[in-house]
Backbone as numpy.savetxt, mean C-alpha at the origin, in Angstrom:
# Nx Ny Nz CAx CAy CAz Cx Cy Cz
-49.54 18.90 -66.10 -49.43 19.26 -65.01 -49.05 18.25 -63.54
-49.31 17.02 -63.82 -48.92 15.89 -62.88 -47.33 15.94 -63.25
-46.78 15.75 -64.12 -45.21 15.82 -64.07 -44.35 17.16 -63.35
-44.78 18.17 -63.64 -44.22 19.35 -62.80 -44.59 19.59 -61.44
-45.91 18.94 -60.87 -45.99 18.95 -59.74 -45.48 17.58 -59.21
-45.18 16.52 -59.69 -44.20 15.50 -59.21 -42.75 16.46 -59.13
-42.73 17.13 -59.79 -41.38 17.50 -60.18 -41.10 18.59 -58.57
-41.86 19.45 -58.44 -42.06 20.40 -57.12 -41.76 19.67 -56.27
-42.54 18.24 -56.03 -42.45 17.79 -54.69 -41.27 17.21 -54.23
-40.43 16.21 -55.79 -39.61 15.85 -55.15 -38.59 17.25 -54.62
-38.54 18.27 -55.28 -37.16 19.57 -55.20 -37.73 19.73 -53.57
-38.71 19.66 -53.23 -39.21 20.30 -51.86 -38.91 19.01 -50.92
-39.01 17.64 -51.24 -38.18 16.47 -50.34 -36.93 16.84 -50.32
-36.65 16.90 -51.63 -34.90 17.00 -51.32 -33.95 18.01 -50.51
-34.94 19.23 -50.46 -34.47 20.44 -49.45 -34.81 20.07 -48.04
-36.12 19.47 -47.62 -36.17 18.95 -46.53 -35.38 18.30 -46.07
-34.82 17.11 -46.82 -34.17 16.19 -46.32 -32.32 16.45 -46.11
-32.07 17.54 -47.08 -31.01 18.34 -47.13 -30.81 19.32 -45.80
-32.00 20.11 -45.13 -31.85 20.61 -43.93 -31.84 19.63 -42.86
-32.53 18.79 -42.84 -32.61 18.42 -41.56 -31.45 16.85 -41.70
-30.80 16.93 -42.98 -29.17 16.17 -43.11 -27.97 17.11 -42.18
-28.74 18.39 -42.86 -27.36 19.50 -41.98 -27.55 19.37 -40.59
-28.75 19.68 -39.98 -28.97 20.06 -38.72 -28.72 18.50 -38.01
-28.77 17.24 -38.18 -28.30 15.99 -37.91 -26.98 15.97 -37.73
-26.25 16.64 -38.76 -24.90 16.50 -38.51 -24.21 17.34 -37.66
-24.62 18.66 -37.37 -24.61 19.35 -36.91 -24.60 19.54 -34.99
-25.69 18.35 -35.12 -26.07 17.98 -33.43 -24.65 16.96 -33.39
-24.92 16.07 -34.17 -23.64 15.13 -34.13 -22.48 15.85 -34.01
-21.86 16.47 -34.54 -21.01 17.13 -34.34 -20.59 17.70 -32.98
-21.92 18.46 -32.45 -22.02 19.47 -31.42 -21.82 18.14 -29.60
-22.32 17.16 -30.41 -22.39 15.57 -29.50 -21.19 15.25 -29.17
-20.16 15.20 -30.18 -19.10 14.73 -30.24 -18.12 15.40 -29.87
-17.90 16.56 -29.56 -17.13 17.71 -29.40 -17.35 17.47 -27.99
-18.76 17.48 -27.58 -19.10 17.58 -26.16 -18.19 16.72 -25.02
-18.87 15.25 -26.02 -18.09 14.05 -24.93 -16.77 14.49 -24.98
-16.15 14.57 -26.08 -14.86 14.28 -26.20 -13.97 15.31 -25.20
-14.72 16.81 -24.99 -14.18 17.63 -23.86 -14.74 16.81 -22.42
-15.49 16.35 -22.58 -15.82 15.90 -21.21 -15.29 14.60 -20.96
-15.00 13.64 -21.97 -14.05 12.86 -21.54 -12.59 13.41 -21.62
-12.24 14.17 -21.63 -10.73 14.93 -21.40 -10.82 15.24 -20.11
-11.83 15.80 -19.56 -12.31 16.56 -18.71 -11.97 15.48 -17.19
-12.84 14.38 -17.60 -12.80 13.25 -16.82 -11.93 11.91 -16.76
-10.93 11.97 -17.54 -10.07 11.50 -17.43 -9.43 11.16 -16.22
-9.42 9.69 -16.12 -8.46 9.39 -14.72 -7.21 9.60 -14.89
-6.26 10.30 -13.79 -4.86 10.30 -13.73 -4.35 9.38 -12.78
-3.43 8.51 -13.52 -2.52 7.59 -12.83 -1.46 8.39 -11.57
-1.63 8.44 -10.74 -0.51 8.92 -9.45 0.74 8.17 -9.81
2.03 8.73 -10.13 3.16 8.06 -9.98 3.58 7.23 -8.90
4.21 5.75 -9.22 4.56 4.83 -7.91 6.09 5.36 -7.99
6.28 5.51 -6.45 7.88 5.91 -6.13 8.42 4.45 -5.31
9.29 4.17 -5.70 9.99 2.61 -5.26 11.00 3.00 -4.56
11.89 2.70 -3.64 13.16 2.29 -3.38 13.70 1.19 -3.29
13.24 0.62 -4.26 13.51 -1.27 -4.15 15.35 -1.16 -5.02
15.99 -0.26 -5.45 16.85 -0.09 -5.80 18.03 1.12 -4.62
18.02 1.31 -3.88 18.52 1.60 -3.03 18.64 3.40 -3.31
17.52 3.79 -4.00 17.04 4.87 -4.59 15.42 5.48 -5.14
15.20 6.47 -4.73 13.52 6.83 -5.07 13.80 6.84 -6.72
12.60 5.88 -7.74 12.80 5.84 -8.60 11.37 5.35 -9.08
10.50 5.78 -10.24 9.60 5.00 -10.79 9.52 3.77 -10.72
8.14 3.10 -10.09 8.06 1.78 -10.37 8.31 1.69 -11.78
8.08 1.77 -13.01 8.16 1.62 -14.22 9.60 1.61 -14.76
10.13 2.13 -13.93 11.48 2.27 -14.53 12.56 0.90 -13.59
12.10 0.65 -12.35 13.05 0.00 -11.93 13.03 -1.82 -12.73
14.05 -2.22 -12.86 14.23 -3.47 -13.12 14.33 -4.65 -12.75
13.26 -4.41 -11.61 12.79 -5.72 -10.36 11.40 -5.99 -10.06
11.28 -7.61 -10.40 9.76 -7.68 -9.93 9.16 -7.01 -8.61
8.30 -6.13 -8.20 8.25 -5.49 -7.30 6.64 -5.27 -7.29
5.64 -5.77 -6.12 4.78 -5.68 -5.55 4.77 -4.18 -4.67
4.02 -3.48 -4.82 3.96 -2.38 -4.07 2.58 -1.86 -3.79
2.22 -2.00 -1.85 0.72 -1.83 -1.24 1.00 -0.41 -0.63
0.55 0.59 -0.43 -0.13 1.70 -0.01 0.11 1.65 1.68
0.33 2.67 2.60 0.10 2.05 4.06 -1.36 2.89 4.29
-1.82 3.96 3.52 -3.63 4.16 3.30 -4.17 3.05 3.54
-4.24 2.33 2.22 -4.85 1.21 2.09 -4.99 0.23 2.91
-3.85 0.20 3.66 -3.59 -1.04 4.48 -4.10 -1.15 5.72
-4.37 0.69 6.12 -4.95 0.91 7.34 -6.21 0.77 6.97
-6.63 1.32 5.99 -8.34 1.09 5.55 -8.66 -0.15 5.27
-7.65 -1.49 4.98 -8.27 -2.41 5.22 -8.22 -3.43 6.48
-7.85 -2.42 7.38 -7.18 -2.95 8.67 -6.47 -4.30 8.80
-5.09 -4.11 8.11 -3.93 -4.64 7.99 -3.02 -4.08 8.87
-3.15 -5.02 10.10 -2.25 -4.70 10.89 -0.89 -5.01 11.59
-0.60 -6.46 10.69 1.08 -7.05 10.73 1.18 -7.68 9.61
2.75 -7.79 9.42 3.00 -8.67 8.18 2.14 -9.71 7.82
1.45 -10.41 8.91 1.06 -11.66 8.78 -0.45 -12.08 7.61
-1.10 -10.19 7.50 -2.15 -10.01 7.35 -2.00 -9.23 5.62
-0.75 -8.99 5.21 -0.64 -8.07 4.08 -0.71 -9.17 2.89
-0.19 -10.72 3.35 0.00 -11.48 2.18 -1.47 -11.83 1.48
-2.99 -11.29 1.98 -3.66 -11.61 1.30 -3.75 -10.26 -0.27
-3.00 -9.28 -0.19 -2.69 -8.58 -0.68 -1.64 -8.19 -1.89
-0.74 -9.54 -1.30 0.48 -9.17 -2.22 0.63 -10.63 -3.17
0.60 -10.28 -4.59 0.92 -12.29 -5.15 2.05 -12.43 -4.73
2.23 -14.13 -4.51 3.55 -14.69 -4.81 3.94 -14.25 -3.09
3.44 -13.82 -2.63 4.01 -13.58 -0.86 3.27 -14.49 0.18
3.88 -15.63 0.89 3.23 -16.28 2.27 3.62 -16.19 3.39
2.89 -16.23 4.43 3.47 -16.12 5.98 3.12 -17.20 6.67
4.27 -18.16 6.72 3.92 -19.73 7.69 4.06 -19.43 9.42
2.82 -19.25 9.56 2.88 -19.38 11.28 3.19 -20.57 11.94
3.88 -20.29 13.52 4.46 -21.43 13.95 3.98 -21.61 15.16
4.41 -22.41 16.00 4.09 -22.33 17.77 4.34 -20.98 18.50
5.48 -19.94 17.94 6.22 -18.96 18.42 6.60 -18.04 17.61
6.75 -17.01 17.73 7.11 -15.87 17.00 8.44 -16.22 15.72
9.89 -16.71 16.59 10.77 -17.59 16.23 10.29 -18.89 15.27
9.27 -19.52 14.96 8.90 -20.14 14.52 8.52 -19.98 13.11
7.80 -18.54 12.98 7.09 -17.84 11.96 8.09 -17.89 10.81
8.03 -17.58 9.33 8.61 -17.38 8.03 8.26 -16.67 7.06
8.51 -15.73 6.29 7.68 -15.30 5.09 8.38 -16.22 4.05
7.58 -16.18 3.07 7.99 -17.08 1.43 7.38 -16.11 0.60
8.16 -16.48 -0.43 8.09 -15.63 -1.98 8.46 -16.53 -3.25
7.47 -16.39 -3.63 7.58 -17.52 -4.92 7.49 -19.06 -4.39
7.04 -19.36 -3.25 7.48 -20.72 -2.40 8.87 -20.80 -2.34
9.87 -19.65 -1.92 10.77 -20.00 -1.63 10.92 -19.31 0.02
11.56 -20.13 1.05 11.53 -19.70 2.21 12.40 -19.93 3.11
12.17 -20.21 4.12 13.57 -20.98 5.33 12.59 -20.93 6.61
12.64 -22.66 6.72 11.96 -23.16 7.65 12.75 -23.49 8.87
12.44 -23.27 9.94 13.88 -23.63 10.84 12.83 -23.22 12.54
13.17 -23.73 13.53 12.87 -23.47 15.05 14.04 -23.01 15.59
15.16 -22.83 15.06 16.02 -22.14 16.16 16.08 -20.49 15.32
16.18 -19.53 16.73 15.91 -18.14 16.22 17.09 -17.40 16.01
18.41 -18.05 15.82 19.59 -17.78 15.19 19.90 -17.62 13.60
18.80 -18.42 13.11 18.94 -18.72 11.79 18.15 -17.28 10.73
19.27 -16.55 9.89 18.87 -15.82 9.41 17.85 -16.16 8.20
16.74 -15.56 8.19 15.70 -16.02 6.85 16.33 -15.43 5.45
15.81 -16.63 4.89 15.83 -16.05 2.97 15.27 -15.00 2.80
13.90 -14.42 3.03 13.42 -13.68 3.12 13.86 -12.54 3.65
14.31 -11.08 3.44 14.72 -10.10 4.52 13.38 -9.22 4.41
13.57 -8.57 6.01 12.74 -7.86 6.48 13.55 -6.60 6.48
13.13 -5.35 5.98 13.93 -4.35 6.02 12.86 -3.20 6.68
13.25 -2.20 7.61 12.56 -1.27 7.42 13.01 0.57 7.73
13.20 1.09 6.89 13.66 2.29 6.40 15.10 1.87 6.31
15.59 1.21 5.55 16.94 0.69 5.70 17.54 -0.09 6.26
16.92 -0.56 7.85 17.48 -1.26 8.76 17.07 -2.55 8.64
17.90 -3.68 8.86 17.54 -5.35 8.34 17.44 -5.72 9.84
16.17 -6.26 9.46 15.49 -7.35 10.66 16.09 -8.45 10.70
17.15 -8.97 11.31 17.73 -10.44 10.88 17.79 -11.51 11.38
16.30 -11.87 12.45 15.76 -12.73 12.95 14.39 -13.04 12.67
14.19 -14.26 12.23 12.80 -14.71 11.74 11.62 -14.19 12.79
11.63 -13.80 13.61 10.43 -13.54 14.69 10.17 -11.89 14.71
11.15 -11.34 14.15 11.44 -9.87 14.23 9.91 -9.42 12.99
10.01 -10.24 12.06 8.99 -10.19 10.69 7.42 -10.21 11.14
7.17 -10.52 12.45 5.64 -10.15 13.03 5.30 -9.19 13.90
6.29 -7.86 13.91 5.91 -7.16 13.94 4.78 -6.21 13.69
3.82 -5.35 14.86 2.76 -4.71 14.26 3.48 -3.70 13.02
2.58 -3.03 12.55 2.77 -1.72 11.71 2.39 -0.43 11.92
3.33 0.43 12.13 3.07 1.87 12.87 3.73 2.32 11.31
2.70 3.66 11.44 3.43 4.83 10.41 3.62 4.09 8.93
3.06 3.22 8.26 3.71 2.70 6.96 3.32 3.64 5.91
4.18 4.34 5.24 4.27 4.68 4.03 3.86 4.26 2.47
4.41 2.96 2.63 4.14 1.62 1.59 5.18 0.80 1.94
4.84 -0.55 1.48 5.22 -1.59 1.37 5.75 -2.20 0.17
7.03 -2.44 0.17 7.05 -3.01 -1.40 7.78 -4.89 -1.08
7.54 -5.46 -1.94 7.91 -7.13 -2.02 8.57 -7.14 -2.96
9.83 -7.44 -3.30 10.67 -7.75 -4.41 10.93 -8.96 -4.33
10.59 -9.70 -4.96 10.41 -10.89 -5.71 12.02 -11.51 -6.08
12.78 -12.70 -5.81 14.04 -13.42 -6.12 15.08 -12.81 -5.79
16.41 -13.01 -6.32 17.65 -12.73 -5.18 17.48 -11.39 -5.25
18.15 -10.90 -4.07 18.12 -9.17 -3.67 19.53 -9.22 -3.22
20.50 -10.43 -3.38 21.57 -10.09 -2.40 22.95 -8.69 -2.80
22.48 -8.29 -4.11 23.37 -7.32 -4.03 23.25 -5.94 -3.23
22.16 -5.73 -3.59 21.96 -4.23 -2.79 21.32 -4.57 -0.72
20.83 -5.67 -1.23 20.23 -6.04 0.75 21.03 -6.96 1.55
22.18 -7.71 1.09 22.74 -8.43 1.61 22.46 -9.70 1.30
22.85 -10.87 1.94 23.40 -12.19 2.20 22.02 -12.72 2.52
21.21 -12.26 3.54 19.69 -12.99 3.79 19.18 -12.33 3.19
18.87 -12.39 1.57 17.66 -11.80 0.94 17.69 -12.47 -0.72
18.20 -14.21 -0.49 18.22 -14.75 -1.49 16.75 -15.29 -2.34
15.89 -14.83 -1.07 14.47 -15.45 -2.19 13.57 -14.07 -2.23
14.20 -13.03 -1.40 13.31 -11.59 -2.05 13.46 -10.59 -0.70
12.91 -9.92 -0.55 12.82 -8.72 0.22 11.67 -7.58 0.67
10.96 -7.70 2.14 10.02 -7.34 2.01 10.43 -5.81 2.46
10.43 -4.67 2.01 11.23 -3.33 2.43 9.90 -2.24 3.11
9.87 -2.13 3.83 9.22 -1.80 4.44 9.63 0.64 4.41
8.83 0.91 4.09 9.01 2.63 4.53 7.65 3.16 5.26
8.48 3.99 6.48 7.69 4.38 7.04 7.26 6.17 6.88
6.30 6.74 7.04 5.98 7.78 6.83 6.90 9.17 7.25
7.35 10.15 6.33 8.62 10.96 7.24 7.60 11.90 7.59
8.15 12.31 8.81 7.64 13.67 9.69 7.04 15.29 9.21
6.42 15.41 9.43 5.85 16.97 8.52 6.35 18.25 9.30
6.46 19.31 8.96 6.64 20.43 9.68 5.16 20.56 10.39
4.19 20.51 9.86 3.16 20.80 10.80 2.86 19.90 11.70
2.40 20.25 13.45 2.24 19.69 14.27 0.69 18.70 14.33
1.36 17.54 14.47 -0.15 16.65 13.95 -0.37 15.47 14.86
-1.44 14.88 15.47 -1.82 14.18 16.31 -2.91 13.07 15.95
-3.12 11.95 16.54 -4.13 11.01 16.26 -4.68 10.11 17.42
-5.57 9.63 17.54 -6.36 8.57 18.31 -6.95 7.23 17.96
-6.61 6.78 17.91 -7.22 5.26 17.26 -7.51 4.30 18.18
-9.24 4.13 18.43 -9.14 3.13 19.40 -10.34 1.65 18.60
-9.77 0.75 18.59 -10.42 -0.44 17.44 -10.81 -1.55 18.56
-11.99 -2.30 18.46 -12.65 -3.47 19.28 -13.01 -4.55 18.41
-12.69 -5.39 18.50 -12.94 -6.85 17.70 -13.79 -8.02 18.46
-14.41 -8.48 18.02 -15.22 -9.60 18.39 -13.58 -10.74 19.25
-14.60 -11.40 19.90 -13.57 -12.43 21.19 -12.60 -11.39 22.10
-13.14 -9.97 22.62 -12.28 -9.30 23.03 -11.30 -8.95 22.92
-11.01 -8.35 21.36 -9.93 -8.10 21.11 -9.71 -6.64 21.05
-8.42 -5.96 21.60 -8.72 -4.35 21.09 -7.26 -3.87 21.10
-7.21 -2.60 20.26 -6.00 -2.22 19.55 -6.30 -0.65 20.02
-4.99 -0.03 20.66 -5.29 1.45 20.74 -3.77 1.57 20.32
-4.00 2.82 19.51 -3.02 3.44 18.67 -2.91 4.95 19.06
-1.92 5.66 19.13 -2.00 7.10 19.08 -0.63 7.74 18.86
-0.49 8.75 18.18 1.02 9.51 18.01 0.81 10.73 18.14
2.02 11.75 17.49 1.84 12.79 17.81 3.20 13.48 17.17
3.29 14.19 16.30 4.77 14.49 15.12 4.39 16.12 15.31
5.73 16.55 14.35 5.67 17.81 13.79 7.16 18.66 14.02
7.40 19.73 13.56 8.43 20.52 13.98 8.94 20.55 15.13
10.37 20.28 15.39 10.84 20.43 16.99 11.99 21.81 16.69
12.87 21.20 16.06 13.67 22.80 15.69 13.38 23.48 13.76
12.89 24.39 14.42 12.00 24.98 12.68 12.90 24.92 11.47
12.83 24.20 10.81 13.70 24.42 9.47 14.69 23.14 9.82
14.89 22.36 10.62 16.33 21.71 11.09 15.96 20.33 11.19
14.98 20.19 12.16 14.68 18.86 13.27 13.17 18.56 13.06
12.83 17.80 12.22 11.57 17.36 12.91 11.20 16.00 13.19
10.04 15.34 13.85 10.12 13.71 14.72 8.66 13.80 14.59
8.54 12.37 15.10 7.02 11.87 14.99 7.35 10.53 15.77
6.32 10.16 16.94 6.27 9.35 17.67 4.91 8.57 17.22
4.78 7.17 17.75 3.79 6.62 17.71 3.94 5.30 18.53
2.66 5.26 19.07 2.70 3.89 20.47 1.16 2.95 19.86
1.51 2.05 20.88 0.45 0.55 20.13 0.47 0.13 21.28
-1.09 -0.65 21.66 -1.40 -1.06 22.67 -2.29 -2.52 22.05
-2.07 -3.39 22.17 -2.94 -4.29 21.56 -3.01 -5.72 22.63
-4.19 -6.58 22.82 -4.76 -7.62 23.46 -5.69 -8.50 22.79
-5.82 -9.61 23.19 -6.44 -10.77 22.53 -6.47 -11.25 23.60
-7.80 -12.06 24.24 -8.11 -12.98 25.18 -7.56 -14.44 24.58
-7.78 -14.61 23.26 -7.41 -15.95 22.75 -8.86 -16.43 22.05
-8.74 -18.17 21.35 -9.97 -18.41 21.03 -10.11 -19.93 21.59
-9.06 -20.39 22.58 -9.25 -21.73 23.16 -9.01 -21.58 24.36
-10.08 -22.29 25.12 -10.27 -22.54 26.66 -8.71 -23.65 26.91
-8.44 -23.21 27.71 -7.46 -24.46 28.65 -8.25 -24.49 30.00
-8.96 -25.91 30.02 -9.73 -26.47 31.10 -8.45 -26.93 32.12
-7.44 -26.93 31.97 -6.62 -27.12 33.27 -6.36 -26.44 33.96
-6.04 -25.28 33.69 -5.95 -24.01 34.02 -6.41 -22.68 34.03
-7.94 -22.40 33.23 -8.32 -21.81 33.09 -7.96 -20.37 32.12
-7.31 -20.56 31.43 -6.65 -19.25 30.84 -6.86 -20.00 29.40
-6.94 -19.02 28.30 -7.24 -19.43 26.88 -5.82 -19.22 26.47
-6.06 -19.79 25.19 -4.73 -20.00 24.30 -4.88 -19.05 23.03
-3.51 -18.69 22.39 -3.64 -18.17 20.96 -3.92 -16.76 21.22
-4.29 -16.28 22.19 -3.76 -14.83 22.30 -2.65 -13.79 22.59
-3.20 -12.73 22.33 -1.64 -11.98 22.60 -1.75 -10.31 23.67
-0.77 -9.98 23.83 -0.42 -8.59 24.59 0.48 -8.01 24.07
0.20 -7.16 23.18 1.50 -6.68 22.64 2.05 -5.13 22.66
2.47 -4.68 23.01 3.06 -2.72 23.17 4.26 -2.56 22.32
3.90 -1.50 21.90 5.00 -1.08 20.82 5.44 0.60 20.89
6.41 0.89 20.48 6.69 2.34 20.20 7.72 2.78 18.90
7.22 3.39 18.18 7.96 3.96 17.01 8.02 5.43 17.17
9.34 5.94 16.77 10.11 7.25 16.71 10.75 7.45 15.39
10.76 8.66 14.87 11.69 8.69 13.76 11.54 10.33 13.61
13.02 10.51 13.33 13.74 11.57 13.14 14.35 12.32 11.87
14.04 13.41 11.53 14.31 14.11 10.22 15.07 15.34 10.68
16.82 15.00 10.31 17.52 16.20 10.84 18.09 17.38 9.08
18.16 18.43 9.10 18.58 18.64 8.01 18.92 20.25 8.44
20.48 19.89 8.44 21.26 21.06 9.04 20.91 22.00 8.03
21.35 22.35 6.87 21.08 23.27 6.15 20.68 22.48 4.55
20.34 23.58 3.58 20.46 23.25 2.31 21.13 22.38 1.60
22.88 22.47 1.35 24.09 22.67 1.17 24.33 20.79 1.42
23.88 20.81 2.74 23.94 19.28 3.22 23.08 18.29 2.78
């Protein structure tokens, strides 16, 4: 009887093992299918980066130029208010400060222009919506309504002119929308530094003309006391306004 009993036990054990194995395979297949479905649903989607480095809107992947792009919303979140503050986010871009605005300059890959003359054209060109800022001090402006900033490394004279032999800082501002919109922003920092911005925009003529205007007031007392006259040094007092109009006569044009 012992051999028969052993045989039945072995057959029973094999049957139980087969059932457990089938259940395990089913559970594993269900988990795999569920994880695949979940990963497919939660897979991150990369947004296409559009640049105008070649004077036309193209995907960054298709542009044969060494370009770094910084989003305008990201600059606002990081409190980057001017050109000198964005160099921390763009590789190979440096900003050289001086005694005054005309002594400042941008460097790309270590190449730039050092001069104390306000009439010298820099070798790193600053362009805003296709308009070239041809003097060194103009690159110190405060940023308003920025959609994106493109840093083009290397000579760009073919499309951006003779004062772009080292690179280009290409700034694109936001296009006004049809919906009426506005904002007010007040910032205060240590050292009695204050910045106020407000703007409004929208449709002026339905389906034909839309525009926006933004104003900036900024002040800073400085960080060095001049004992001779009681004033402080290294401060600033800035005011600025920027407007943009988009005119579309008809669909054909």
